[in-house]
C-alpha positions as CSV (number, residue, x, y, z in Angstrom):
1,M,109.6,82.3,99.1
2,K,108.4,83.0,102.7
3,K,109.8,80.7,105.2
4,K,107.3,78.5,107.2
5,Q,106.0,79.6,110.3
6,I,107.2,76.9,113.1
7,I,104.7,76.9,115.7
8,R,106.1,75.2,119.1
9,I,103.9,72.8,120.7
10,Y,104.7,73.0,124.4
11,K,104.6,69.8,126.7
12,V,103.0,69.2,130.4
13,I,103.3,66.7,132.7
14,V,100.3,66.1,134.6
15,S,100.3,64.8,138.2
16,L,97.8,62.1,138.1
17,S,95.8,60.7,141.1
18,G,93.3,58.6,139.9
19,G,90.5,61.0,140.7
20,V,88.0,63.1,138.5
21,D,90.2,66.3,138.7
22,S,93.3,65.1,137.2
23,S,91.9,63.3,134.8
24,I,89.9,66.0,133.4
25,C,93.4,68.2,133.4
26,I,94.4,66.1,130.5
27,W,91.3,66.6,128.5
28,I,91.2,70.3,128.8
29,L,95.3,70.4,128.1
30,K,94.8,68.5,124.9
31,Q,91.8,70.7,123.8
32,F,94.5,73.8,124.2
33,G,97.0,71.8,121.9
34,Y,99.5,70.8,124.6
35,K,101.7,67.6,124.2
36,V,100.7,65.8,127.3
37,K,102.2,63.0,129.5
38,C,101.1,62.0,132.9
39,V,103.0,60.8,136.3
40,F,101.3,58.9,139.1
41,I,103.5,59.7,142.3
42,K,103.6,57.3,144.9
43,C,104.2,58.7,148.6
44,W,103.2,56.0,150.8
45,E,104.2,52.5,151.2
46,S,101.6,49.9,152.0
47,N,100.0,47.2,150.8
48,K,96.7,48.1,151.8
49,C,97.1,51.7,150.4
50,Q,94.7,53.1,148.2
51,N,97.5,53.2,145.4
52,K,96.5,49.8,143.4
53,Q,92.9,51.2,142.9
54,D,94.5,54.7,142.0
55,I,96.8,53.3,139.6
56,K,94.3,51.0,137.9
57,D,92.1,54.2,137.5
58,C,95.0,56.4,136.0
59,K,96.0,53.5,133.5
60,K,92.5,53.3,132.0
61,V,92.2,57.3,132.1
62,C,95.4,57.0,130.1
63,K,94.5,54.5,127.9
64,I,91.3,56.6,126.9
65,F,93.0,59.7,126.1
66,K,96.0,58.1,124.4
67,V,98.7,59.8,126.8
68,K,102.0,58.0,128.1
69,L,102.1,56.9,132.3
70,I,105.0,57.1,134.2
71,K,105.1,56.3,137.6
72,I,107.7,57.5,140.3
73,N,108.0,56.3,144.2
74,L,108.8,59.2,146.2
75,S,107.5,57.6,149.3
76,Y,111.2,57.8,150.7
77,E,110.9,61.7,150.3
78,Y,107.7,61.9,151.5
79,W,108.8,60.1,154.6
80,N,111.5,62.2,155.6
81,K,110.2,65.6,154.3
82,V,106.5,65.2,155.3
83,F,105.4,62.3,157.5
84,K,108.2,62.6,159.8
85,I,107.6,66.5,160.5
86,F,104.1,65.8,160.6
87,T,104.7,63.3,163.9
88,K,107.1,65.4,165.7
89,E,104.8,68.2,165.2
90,L,101.8,66.2,166.7
91,K,104.3,65.0,169.7
92,Q,104.8,68.6,170.6
93,C,100.9,69.0,171.1
94,K,100.6,71.3,167.7
95,T,98.2,70.5,164.8
96,P,100.3,70.4,161.4
97,N,99.0,70.5,157.9
98,P,100.7,67.3,156.0
99,D,98.8,68.7,152.8
100,I,100.4,72.0,152.8
101,L,103.9,70.2,153.4
102,C,103.4,67.9,150.6
103,N,102.5,70.6,148.2
104,K,105.6,72.4,149.0
105,E,107.9,70.0,149.5
106,I,106.9,66.9,147.0
107,K,104.5,68.5,144.4
108,F,106.1,71.8,143.6
109,K,109.8,70.7,144.7
110,L,110.9,67.1,143.4
111,F,107.9,66.6,140.8
112,I,108.2,70.0,139.2
113,N,112.2,69.2,139.3
114,F,111.6,65.9,137.9
115,A,109.4,67.2,135.1
116,I,111.4,70.3,134.3
117,N,115.0,69.6,134.7
118,I,115.2,65.7,134.1
119,L,112.4,64.7,131.4
120,K,112.9,68.4,130.1
121,Y,109.0,69.2,129.9
122,D,107.7,73.0,129.7
123,F,105.1,72.7,132.3
124,I,103.8,70.7,135.2
125,S,99.8,70.7,135.8
126,T,97.8,69.6,139.0
127,G,94.2,68.9,139.5
128,H,94.2,72.0,142.2
129,Y,91.3,74.4,142.3
130,V,93.1,77.8,141.5
131,K,93.9,80.3,139.1
132,K,97.3,82.0,138.1
133,Y,97.5,85.3,136.9
134,Y,100.3,87.3,135.2
135,K,100.4,91.1,135.8
136,K,103.3,93.6,136.1
137,K,106.0,91.1,135.6
138,K,104.7,89.0,138.5
139,Y,102.6,86.0,138.8
140,L,99.6,85.9,141.2
141,L,97.7,82.9,142.6
142,L,94.0,83.8,142.7
143,K,90.9,81.6,144.0
144,S,89.0,79.6,141.6
145,K,85.9,80.1,140.3
146,D,84.3,77.3,142.4
147,K,84.7,78.9,145.7
148,K,83.7,76.0,147.7
149,K,86.7,74.0,145.9
150,D,89.3,76.6,146.0
151,Q,92.7,75.2,147.3
152,S,94.6,78.3,147.4
153,Y,94.9,77.9,150.8
154,F,97.1,74.7,150.6
155,L,99.3,76.3,147.8
156,Y,100.5,79.6,149.8
157,N,104.0,78.8,149.8
158,I,104.5,78.3,146.1
159,T,107.0,80.7,144.5
160,Q,107.1,83.1,141.5
161,K,109.4,80.3,139.4
162,Q,107.0,77.7,140.6
163,L,104.0,79.4,139.2
164,N,105.8,80.3,135.7
165,K,106.0,76.5,135.2
166,S,102.4,75.6,136.3
167,I,99.2,75.1,134.9
168,F,95.9,74.7,136.6
169,P,93.5,74.1,133.9
170,L,90.3,73.7,136.6
171,G,90.6,77.2,138.0
172,N,87.9,78.5,135.9
173,Y,85.3,75.7,136.3
174,K,82.9,74.7,138.9
175,K,83.1,71.0,140.1
176,K,79.9,70.1,138.8
177,Y,81.3,70.9,135.2
178,I,84.1,69.1,135.7
179,R,82.1,66.0,136.8
180,K,79.7,66.3,134.2
181,I,82.7,66.4,131.5
182,A,83.9,63.2,132.7
183,I,80.6,61.5,132.8
184,N,80.0,62.7,129.1
185,L,83.5,61.3,128.2
186,K,82.3,57.9,130.0
187,L,85.5,58.2,132.1
188,P,86.1,54.9,134.3
189,N,86.5,57.1,137.6
190,A,83.6,59.6,136.3
191,Y,81.4,58.9,139.7
192,K,84.1,58.4,142.1
193,K,84.2,60.3,145.3
194,D,86.5,63.0,146.4
195,S,89.1,62.0,148.2
196,T,89.1,63.8,151.8
197,G,91.2,64.0,154.8
198,I,95.0,63.1,155.3
199,C,96.5,61.4,152.0
200,F,98.3,58.6,153.7
201,I,95.8,57.7,155.9
202,G,93.1,57.1,153.3
203,K,90.1,55.1,154.4
204,K,91.6,53.8,157.8
205,K,90.7,55.5,161.0
206,Y,93.1,58.6,162.2
207,N,93.1,57.4,165.6
208,I,94.1,53.6,164.9
209,F,96.8,54.9,162.0
210,I,98.7,57.3,164.2
211,K,99.2,55.1,167.1
212,K,101.4,52.9,165.3
213,Y,103.9,55.9,164.9
214,I,103.6,57.9,168.4
215,K,103.1,56.0,171.6
216,E,100.1,56.3,173.7
217,K,100.3,58.3,177.0
218,K,97.1,58.6,179.1
219,G,96.0,61.5,181.1
220,N,93.4,63.3,182.7
221,I,90.8,65.1,180.8
222,I,89.9,68.5,182.8
223,K,87.0,70.8,182.7
224,I,88.8,74.2,183.2
225,E,85.4,75.9,184.7
226,N,85.3,73.8,188.0
227,N,88.8,71.9,187.6
228,L,86.7,68.4,187.5
229,I,88.4,65.6,185.8
230,M,85.7,64.4,183.4
231,G,87.8,61.7,182.0
232,Q,90.9,60.0,180.6
233,H,92.4,60.5,176.9
234,K,94.9,58.2,175.6
235,G,97.1,60.7,174.0
236,L,97.2,64.5,173.5
237,F,98.5,64.1,169.6
238,L,94.8,62.7,169.3
239,Y,92.8,66.0,169.9
240,T,93.1,69.3,168.4
241,I,91.9,73.0,169.7
242,G,88.0,73.3,169.3
243,Q,87.3,69.5,168.8
244,R,84.0,68.8,170.4
245,K,83.4,65.0,169.2
246,N,84.9,62.0,170.4
247,L,86.3,63.3,173.7
248,N,85.0,60.1,175.7
249,L,84.1,61.9,178.8
250,K,82.8,59.6,181.4
251,I,81.0,62.3,183.5
252,N,77.6,63.3,182.1
253,H,77.6,67.1,181.0
254,N,74.4,69.2,179.8
255,K,76.2,71.5,177.7
256,P,78.7,71.0,174.5
257,L,82.3,71.0,175.5
258,Y,85.2,71.8,173.2
259,V,89.1,71.3,173.4
260,L,90.7,74.5,174.9
261,K,94.2,73.3,175.4
262,K,96.7,70.4,175.5
263,N,99.1,70.6,178.4
264,K,102.2,69.0,177.5
265,D,103.8,69.2,180.8
266,S,101.2,67.7,182.8
267,N,99.6,65.4,180.0
268,E,96.2,67.2,180.4
269,L,93.6,67.8,178.2
270,I,91.9,71.0,179.3
271,I,88.3,71.4,177.9
272,C,85.8,74.0,178.5
273,E,82.1,75.2,177.5
274,K,81.4,77.1,174.0
275,N,81.0,80.6,175.9
276,N,84.7,80.5,177.4
277,K,86.6,83.5,176.6
278,S,89.7,81.6,176.1
279,L,88.4,79.6,173.0
280,Y,88.4,83.2,170.9
281,N,91.0,85.2,170.3
282,N,92.1,88.2,167.9
283,I,95.9,88.4,168.2
284,F,98.2,85.4,167.2
285,F,102.1,85.2,165.9
286,L,103.4,83.4,162.6
287,K,106.8,81.7,161.7
288,K,107.7,80.5,158.4
289,I,106.2,83.5,156.5
290,H,106.1,83.4,152.7
291,F,104.9,85.8,150.2
292,I,104.0,84.8,146.7
293,H,104.4,88.6,145.3
294,I,105.0,90.9,147.9
295,K,108.6,91.6,147.9
296,N,109.0,94.7,150.1
297,K,108.1,94.0,153.8
298,Y,105.8,97.0,155.0
299,K,105.6,97.7,158.5
300,I,101.5,97.2,158.5
301,I,99.8,95.3,155.8
302,K,95.8,95.6,155.8
303,C,94.0,92.4,154.3
304,K,92.1,89.3,155.2
305,V,93.1,85.9,157.0
306,K,91.8,82.5,157.5
307,T,93.4,80.3,160.0
308,R,91.8,77.0,158.7
309,Y,90.9,75.8,155.1
310,Q,87.0,76.1,155.2
311,Q,87.0,79.2,157.4
312,K,85.7,82.3,156.2
313,S,88.5,84.7,156.1
314,I,88.3,87.7,158.5
315,K,90.0,91.2,158.1
316,C,93.3,91.6,159.8
317,K,96.5,94.2,160.0
318,I,100.0,92.3,159.5
319,I,102.8,93.7,161.6
320,F,106.2,92.7,160.7
321,L,108.5,91.5,163.5
322,K,112.3,90.5,163.4
323,K,113.2,87.2,162.2
324,N,110.6,86.5,159.4
325,K,108.1,86.4,162.0
326,I,104.8,88.4,161.8
327,K,101.8,89.6,164.4
328,I,98.2,89.3,163.5
329,L,95.5,91.6,164.8
330,L,92.0,90.4,163.7
331,K,89.2,92.7,163.5
332,K,87.2,90.5,165.6
333,S,87.9,87.4,167.8
334,I,87.4,83.8,166.1
335,F,87.0,80.4,167.4
336,A,89.9,77.9,168.2
337,I,93.0,79.3,166.5
338,T,95.3,76.4,166.4
339,I,99.3,76.5,167.0
340,G,101.0,74.3,164.2
341,Q,98.0,75.1,161.7
342,S,98.6,77.6,158.6
343,A,97.3,81.2,158.5
344,V,96.8,82.5,154.9
345,F,96.2,85.7,153.7
346,Y,94.3,87.3,151.1
347,R,93.2,90.5,149.3
348,K,90.1,90.3,147.3
349,N,90.6,87.0,145.4
350,I,94.5,87.1,145.4
351,C,96.3,84.7,147.8
352,L,99.2,87.0,149.5
353,G,101.1,84.2,151.3
354,G,101.0,82.9,155.0
355,G,102.7,81.2,157.6
356,I,102.4,79.0,160.4
357,I,100.8,79.8,163.8
358,Y,103.3,79.4,166.4
359,K,101.9,81.5,169.3
360,I,98.6,82.8,170.5
361,N,97.8,85.8,172.7
362,N,95.7,84.4,175.4
């Protein structure tokens, strides 16, 4: 008599946000036969937060798909590992990306540990628009099919172990199709708008929110071409390099003006016209480097890089320096490279990794 073959059903924890993307992850995973449970991660303590509506949407979705929802509060960890670092960098006139830090410290460290080591599930799943691929005993992080929604930029810090335990159901789909599925399934959040901006700020205006945590310090706004005082700023942390809007200049000007530099020592905001060569650079330096699947550090790597999420990637050379730092040589100069932002490397559709910009050659 033949032994009955036992088919293992893998268990997956979905990080559910209340939006369409993570909700459809449940549906796709169930189509493939996974046993699914959901977790709502609370990252911010606020009575006025969007959390309440998001939790309601999560409960409704879980009820429709007949899956269990667990709520975990990581707001203390988020405060210490993400928000405090975010405000510290702002005070130093840098422009950090809290979403990248959140993925690194919260979703793919604390959450994955909770799901795998405490709940004893096999995998986690998120609504990120990325793909993973296993080749030559290594996991690769790939751009999603929907290039406009691709979120590999935000996941460049992911490790081999984390990729091994992660499933990204949306990577092979276009957002329009995901939305269509939600509508056909009559999900309560089918027409819910995509979340934009920094997660902990929600619908609040950034300037009003951040001034609760960083003290205002007024200073002059100087146009570099003629050293003319154009107005006053209310704190250098409120501006970023390349910014054009909301400069609140008091003197009329014919041409558009952009933030060129934030001078911490003199507390001056330096602005310039767009044709100013100092706004464009082709050499910059990175620290806190992470490569996803490249182990050997070559003297030079040729690939492409993007220094902002929505930016088109450009050809570059990576030159390895000491102390986990690298120098980037761009094929051509690009606009408003910003200290504190992340630069992420690509070879075709493969995300190689990245680092944080700490110096610009200007």
